[in-house]
C-alpha positions as CSV (number, residue, x, y, z in Angstrom):
1,M,-26.9,80.5,24.8
2,L,-24.9,81.0,22.0
3,K,-24.3,77.3,21.3
4,K,-28.2,76.7,21.7
5,L,-28.9,79.4,19.3
6,N,-26.3,78.3,16.6
7,V,-27.6,74.7,17.1
8,S,-31.3,75.6,16.9
9,L,-30.7,77.6,13.7
10,G,-28.8,74.6,12.3
11,K,-31.9,72.2,12.9
12,I,-34.2,74.8,11.2
13,E,-31.7,74.8,8.3
14,T,-31.6,71.1,8.2
15,G,-35.3,71.0,8.2
16,L,-35.5,73.5,5.2
17,L,-32.9,71.4,3.4
18,C,-34.9,68.5,3.7
19,L,-37.9,70.1,2.5
20,I,-36.1,71.6,-0.2
21,V,-34.6,68.3,-1.5
22,A,-38.1,66.6,-1.3
23,M,-39.8,69.5,-3.4
24,M,-37.0,69.1,-6.0
25,I,-37.2,65.3,-6.1
26,G,-41.0,65.7,-6.4
27,L,-41.3,68.1,-9.0
28,A,-38.4,66.5,-11.0
29,I,-40.8,62.9,-10.8
30,L,-43.7,65.4,-11.7
31,K,-41.8,66.5,-14.8
32,I,-41.1,63.0,-15.8
33,V,-44.8,61.8,-15.3
34,L,-46.2,64.6,-17.2
35,R,-43.6,64.4,-20.1
36,Y,-43.9,60.7,-20.7
37,I,-47.5,59.9,-19.6
38,F,-49.4,63.0,-20.4
39,H,-47.1,64.6,-23.0
40,T,-47.3,67.8,-21.3
41,N,-44.7,69.9,-19.3
42,L,-45.0,72.6,-16.7
43,L,-43.3,75.8,-18.3
44,W,-42.2,76.8,-14.7
45,S,-40.5,73.8,-13.6
46,D,-37.2,74.6,-14.7
47,V,-37.0,77.9,-13.4
48,M,-38.4,76.7,-9.9
49,L,-35.7,73.9,-9.9
50,Q,-33.1,76.4,-10.5
51,H,-34.2,78.6,-7.9
52,L,-34.8,75.7,-5.3
53,T,-31.0,75.0,-6.3
54,L,-30.1,78.4,-5.2
55,W,-31.9,78.0,-1.9
56,L,-30.2,74.6,-1.3
57,C,-26.8,75.9,-2.0
58,F,-27.1,79.1,0.5
59,L,-28.8,77.3,3.4
60,G,-26.1,74.6,2.9
61,A,-23.6,77.1,3.2
62,A,-25.1,78.5,6.3
63,L,-25.4,75.0,7.9
64,A,-21.7,74.5,7.0
65,T,-20.7,77.5,8.8
66,C,-23.0,76.4,11.7
67,E,-21.1,73.4,12.1
68,R,-17.8,74.9,11.1
69,R,-17.5,72.3,8.3
70,H,-17.3,75.1,5.6
71,I,-14.5,74.9,3.2
72,S,-11.0,75.9,4.8
73,I,-7.4,75.3,4.3
74,D,-5.9,74.0,7.6
75,V,-2.2,73.8,6.7
76,L,-1.7,76.4,9.6
77,N,-3.7,74.3,11.9
78,R,-1.5,71.5,11.5
79,V,1.9,73.1,11.9
80,L,1.3,75.9,14.4
81,P,0.7,75.3,18.3
82,Q,-2.9,75.4,19.3
83,N,-2.9,78.7,21.3
84,I,-1.7,80.5,17.8
85,T,-4.3,78.4,15.7
86,R,-6.9,79.5,18.0
87,W,-6.3,83.0,17.3
88,S,-6.0,82.2,13.6
89,T,-9.5,80.8,14.0
90,L,-10.9,84.2,15.3
91,I,-8.9,86.3,12.6
92,V,-10.3,84.1,9.8
93,D,-13.7,84.4,11.3
94,S,-13.7,87.8,11.4
95,L,-12.5,88.4,8.0
96,S,-15.2,86.0,6.8
97,L,-17.9,88.2,8.3
98,F,-16.3,91.1,7.0
99,V,-16.6,89.6,3.3
100,V,-19.9,87.9,4.0
101,A,-21.3,91.5,5.0
102,I,-20.0,93.3,1.9
103,L,-21.6,90.4,-0.2
104,A,-25.0,90.8,1.8
105,Y,-24.9,94.4,1.2
106,Y,-24.7,93.9,-2.6
107,G,-27.1,91.1,-2.5
108,F,-29.7,93.5,-1.1
109,E,-28.8,96.1,-3.7
110,F,-29.4,93.3,-6.4
111,L,-32.5,92.2,-4.8
112,G,-33.8,96.1,-4.8
113,D,-33.1,96.1,-8.4
114,E,-34.9,92.7,-9.0
115,Q,-38.0,94.1,-7.4
116,Q,-38.3,96.4,-10.2
117,S,-38.7,93.5,-12.7
118,P,-42.2,92.2,-13.5
119,A,-41.1,88.6,-13.8
120,V,-43.1,86.0,-12.0
121,L,-42.1,82.4,-10.7
122,I,-45.4,80.7,-10.6
123,G,-48.6,82.6,-11.0
124,S,-48.6,85.8,-9.3
125,I,-45.5,85.2,-7.3
126,P,-42.8,87.7,-7.9
127,L,-39.4,86.1,-9.1
128,W,-37.4,88.4,-6.8
129,W,-39.1,86.5,-4.0
130,A,-37.0,83.2,-4.8
131,K,-34.0,85.5,-5.3
132,A,-34.5,86.8,-1.7
133,I,-32.2,84.0,-0.5
134,I,-29.0,85.7,-1.9
135,P,-28.8,88.7,0.7
136,F,-30.4,86.7,3.2
137,G,-28.3,83.6,2.9
138,F,-25.3,85.9,3.4
139,V,-26.9,87.4,6.5
140,L,-27.7,83.8,7.8
141,I,-23.9,83.0,7.3
142,G,-23.1,86.0,8.9
143,V,-25.0,85.3,12.0
144,H,-23.4,82.0,11.9
145,L,-20.0,83.6,11.9
146,I,-21.1,85.9,15.0
147,L,-22.2,83.1,16.8
148,Q,-18.9,81.2,16.0
149,I,-16.8,84.5,17.2
150,G,-19.0,84.7,20.5
151,L,-18.3,81.2,21.1
152,W,-14.6,81.5,20.5
153,L,-14.8,84.6,23.0
154,E,-16.3,82.3,25.7
155,H,-13.7,79.8,25.3
156,R,-10.6,82.0,25.5
157,D,-9.8,80.4,28.9
158,G,-8.0,77.5,27.2
159,E,-10.4,75.0,26.6
160,S,-11.4,74.5,23.0
161,A,-13.5,76.2,21.0
162,P,-16.5,74.3,19.7
163,T,-16.3,72.7,16.3
164,G,-18.9,70.7,14.0
165,E,-18.5,67.7,16.6
166,S,-20.2,70.2,19.3
167,F,-22.8,70.7,16.8
168,E,-23.7,66.9,16.4
169,K,-23.4,66.5,20.3
170,G,-26.0,69.5,20.6
171,V,-28.4,67.6,18.1
172,Q,-28.3,64.4,20.0
173,D,-28.9,66.3,23.6
């Protein structure tokens, strides 16, 4: 069940990432057409592209965590026996979860401050909506870490814990 939940979240994140990239490309093309053909510009387009980039980064980080493809230093994994590296995986995931929880907490504090700002993204959409990905992105990364820890606990009996390859297999199933 944990694996299915992790794979399902990964599929949703992949879909959102594709949508965001399409929106960014479409907005960039629209900017070019408006600038060179109609000699005008969308005032909000640069801010929108900046915030779409922010969403892209956080959703990409969550997907990388889902697939266990996030940045890591695996020198210990190459030199230590597998039973020890399995424990190091649990320790690293637990420490990462702790750090992500702190970042999410301060992200929500930041979002609370941003809600006081009258700044708008487009029309009457408050700018803080676009910045909401900061704390929620950390929460999403934390959810994936919790799922990874749960998968590790399920596979304590000696078989290898799921990695990025298991995500790809789950997507193909």
